[in-house]
C-alpha positions as CSV (number, residue, x, y, z in Angstrom):
1,M,-6.3,-47.0,4.5
2,Q,-5.1,-45.2,1.4
3,L,-6.9,-42.0,2.6
4,V,-5.0,-42.2,5.9
5,S,-1.7,-42.7,4.2
6,D,-2.3,-39.8,1.8
7,A,-3.4,-37.5,4.6
8,E,-0.3,-38.4,6.7
9,N,2.1,-37.8,3.7
10,S,0.4,-34.5,3.0
11,R,0.6,-33.4,6.6
12,N,4.3,-34.2,6.9
13,L,5.1,-32.1,3.8
14,L,3.0,-29.2,5.2
15,M,4.7,-29.5,8.6
16,Q,8.1,-29.4,6.9
17,S,7.1,-26.2,5.2
18,Q,5.7,-24.8,8.4
19,S,9.0,-25.5,10.2
20,A,11.1,-23.9,7.5
21,N,9.0,-20.7,7.4
22,A,8.9,-20.5,11.2
23,A,12.7,-20.8,11.4
24,F,13.0,-18.1,8.8
25,I,10.9,-15.7,10.9
26,K,12.7,-16.6,14.1
27,N,16.1,-15.8,12.5
28,Q,15.0,-12.3,11.4
29,P,16.6,-9.5,13.5
30,E,14.1,-7.7,15.8
31,S,15.8,-4.4,16.2
32,T,15.5,-1.7,13.5
33,W,19.3,-1.5,13.0
34,G,19.4,-5.3,12.7
35,K,16.7,-5.1,10.0
36,I,18.7,-2.5,8.1
37,L,21.9,-4.4,8.2
38,S,20.8,-8.0,7.6
39,G,17.0,-8.2,7.6
40,A,14.9,-9.6,4.7
41,T,12.7,-7.3,2.7
42,P,9.1,-6.8,3.9
43,E,7.8,-8.5,0.8
44,K,9.7,-11.7,1.6
45,I,8.6,-11.6,5.2
46,N,5.0,-11.0,4.2
47,A,5.1,-13.9,1.8
48,R,6.4,-16.3,4.5
49,M,3.8,-15.1,7.0
50,N,1.0,-15.7,4.4
51,E,2.4,-19.2,3.8
52,L,2.4,-19.9,7.5
53,R,-1.3,-18.9,7.8
54,E,-2.4,-20.9,4.8
55,S,-0.4,-24.1,5.6
56,L,-1.6,-24.0,9.2
57,C,-5.2,-24.1,8.0
58,A,-4.3,-26.9,5.6
59,I,-2.6,-28.9,8.3
60,N,-5.6,-28.4,10.5
61,M,-8.0,-29.8,7.8
62,V,-5.7,-32.7,6.9
63,S,-5.3,-33.7,10.6
64,L,-9.1,-33.7,11.0
65,A,-9.5,-35.8,7.8
66,E,-6.9,-38.3,9.0
67,A,-8.5,-38.5,12.5
68,I,-12.0,-39.1,11.0
69,A,-10.6,-41.8,8.7
70,Y,-9.0,-43.6,11.7
71,Q,-12.4,-43.3,13.5
72,E,-14.3,-44.8,10.6
73,M,-11.9,-47.8,10.6
74,G,-12.6,-48.2,14.4
75,E,-9.0,-47.1,15.2
76,T,-9.9,-44.7,18.0
77,E,-6.5,-44.8,19.7
78,A,-4.8,-44.1,16.3
79,A,-7.0,-41.1,15.8
80,K,-6.1,-39.8,19.3
81,V,-2.4,-40.4,18.6
82,S,-2.6,-38.6,15.3
83,L,-4.2,-35.5,16.9
84,E,-1.7,-35.5,19.8
85,Y,1.1,-35.6,17.3
86,Y,-0.3,-32.5,15.7
87,A,-0.6,-30.8,19.1
88,K,3.0,-31.6,19.9
89,F,4.0,-30.1,16.5
90,I,2.2,-26.9,17.4
91,Q,3.9,-26.8,20.8
92,R,7.4,-27.5,19.3
93,T,7.1,-25.1,16.4
94,Y,5.4,-22.1,18.0
95,L,4.8,-22.3,21.7
96,E,8.1,-23.5,23.1
97,T,10.0,-20.4,22.0
98,K,9.2,-17.6,24.5
99,E,7.2,-14.7,23.0
100,F,7.4,-16.2,19.5
101,V,3.6,-16.3,19.0
102,E,3.3,-12.6,20.2
103,R,6.1,-11.7,17.7
104,L,4.2,-13.4,14.9
105,D,1.3,-11.0,15.6
106,M,3.7,-8.1,15.4
107,I,5.1,-9.3,12.0
108,D,1.9,-10.5,10.3
109,P,0.8,-8.0,7.6
110,S,-2.8,-8.4,9.0
111,P,-3.3,-6.2,12.1
112,E,-5.5,-8.8,13.9
113,N,-4.0,-10.8,16.7
114,Y,-4.5,-14.1,14.8
115,W,-1.6,-16.1,16.2
116,T,-2.0,-15.4,19.9
117,Q,-5.7,-16.4,19.6
118,K,-5.6,-19.4,17.3
119,L,-2.5,-21.4,18.3
120,P,-3.3,-21.9,22.0
121,E,-6.9,-22.5,21.0
122,I,-5.9,-25.3,18.6
123,E,-3.7,-27.0,21.1
124,N,-6.3,-26.8,23.9
125,R,-9.1,-28.1,21.6
126,I,-7.0,-31.1,20.6
127,F,-6.2,-32.1,24.1
128,A,-9.8,-31.5,25.2
129,L,-11.2,-33.8,22.6
130,P,-12.8,-37.0,23.7
131,S,-11.2,-40.0,22.1
132,N,-14.4,-41.1,20.3
133,S,-15.2,-37.7,18.8
134,P,-12.3,-36.0,17.0
135,T,-13.6,-32.6,15.9
136,L,-11.0,-29.9,15.2
137,C,-11.7,-26.5,13.7
138,L,-10.6,-22.9,13.8
139,E,-13.5,-20.9,15.2
140,E,-13.6,-17.2,15.3
141,Q,-13.3,-15.5,18.6
142,K,-14.2,-11.9,19.5
143,D,-11.2,-9.7,20.0
144,E,-10.6,-8.7,23.6
145,P,-10.4,-5.0,24.2
146,E,-6.8,-3.6,23.8
147,T,-5.5,-0.4,25.3
148,L,-2.0,-0.2,23.7
149,K,-2.0,0.1,19.9
150,N,0.7,0.6,17.2
151,K,0.8,4.3,16.3
152,K,0.9,3.7,12.6
153,C,-1.4,0.7,11.7
154,Q,-3.4,0.6,15.0
155,R,-2.4,-3.0,15.6
156,P,-2.9,-4.1,19.2
157,L,0.4,-4.4,21.0
158,P,1.2,-6.9,23.7
159,E,1.4,-5.7,27.3
160,G,4.9,-4.5,28.0
161,Y,5.9,-4.4,24.4
162,K,9.2,-2.4,24.2
163,Y,8.6,-0.7,20.8
164,K,6.1,2.0,19.8
165,Y,5.6,0.3,16.4
166,C,4.9,-3.4,15.6
167,E,7.6,-5.4,13.8
168,H,5.8,-5.3,10.5
169,C,5.9,-1.5,10.4
170,R,9.5,-1.4,11.6
171,S,10.5,-3.8,8.8
172,E,9.0,-1.5,6.3
173,R,10.7,1.5,7.8
174,A,14.1,-0.3,7.8
175,Q,13.6,-1.2,4.1
176,K,12.9,2.5,3.3
177,I,16.1,3.5,5.2
178,K,18.1,0.9,3.2
179,N,16.7,2.1,-0.1
180,A,17.4,5.7,0.8
181,G,21.0,4.8,1.9
182,K,21.6,3.1,-1.5
183,A,20.3,6.1,-3.4
184,T,22.4,8.5,-1.3
185,L,25.5,6.4,-1.8
186,G,25.0,6.3,-5.5
187,V,24.7,10.1,-5.6
188,A,27.7,10.5,-3.4
189,V,29.8,8.3,-5.6
190,M,28.8,10.3,-8.7
191,V,29.5,13.6,-7.0
192,V,32.9,12.4,-5.8
193,G,33.8,11.1,-9.3
194,T,32.8,14.4,-10.9
195,A,34.9,16.3,-8.4
196,V,37.9,14.1,-9.1
197,T,37.5,14.7,-12.8
198,V,37.4,18.4,-12.3
199,I,40.4,18.5,-10.0
200,T,42.5,16.4,-12.3
201,K,41.3,18.3,-15.4
202,G,39.9,15.2,-16.9
203,N,43.0,13.0,-16.5
204,I,41.1,10.8,-14.0
205,N,37.4,10.2,-14.6
206,P,36.0,7.5,-12.2
207,N,32.5,7.9,-13.7
208,K,33.7,6.9,-17.2
209,K,33.0,3.3,-18.0
C-alpha cells in the first residue's frame, strides 16, 4: 500500500510539472515578430521541451508501477481507474488544444516527430488495456514517409503547415534578430553621443559616465 501511495504522490508532482511546462509552451508566440517582441530564448524553450519529454516518460513508468501494485493487491478496478486517470491527463494537457501536439513537434529541438506519434499511442494503449493486464510502454514506431520538410533542419512538417521553417528554427532566427537589434542599437547610441559631443564642442557628452 505504501508503494501505491508513493507512486501516486510522485505522479501528481510530475503531472504538475508537465502542466506548467505545457502552459509555458502554449503561451509562446508562434509568429516570428511575436517571438522577437515577447518570445522566450531558444535555450529556455529547449529546456522546457526536454523536461516535458523526460517527465512524460517518468509519469508513464510511475503509472505502470502504480497499476501493477494495485493488480498485485487484487484491486483490478483501482488499477483501471489509475490508468484512465493518466489517459485523461494526457487528453487534457495535450490533445484537447487543437494542433498543440503538432506544434510540439515543430518546437522540439529533436527533428523526429515524437509527440504526434507517442501521445495518441499512449492514450490508445491505455484505453485498449484489458482490466486484468495493465501493461503500458512507449514502443518505437517506424516513421511514416514525409514529403514536406523544413528547409533548414529537414524536420518533417505537418500537412498544410503555413511556415517554411519549423517553430524551433524560427525561434532561433528571432533570437538572432533580437541580438542583432541590441547590438545595432548600442552602436547607434554611441554614434549619436559622439556626434552630439562634436557638435557641442564637448559641452555635452552623452557617452561620458
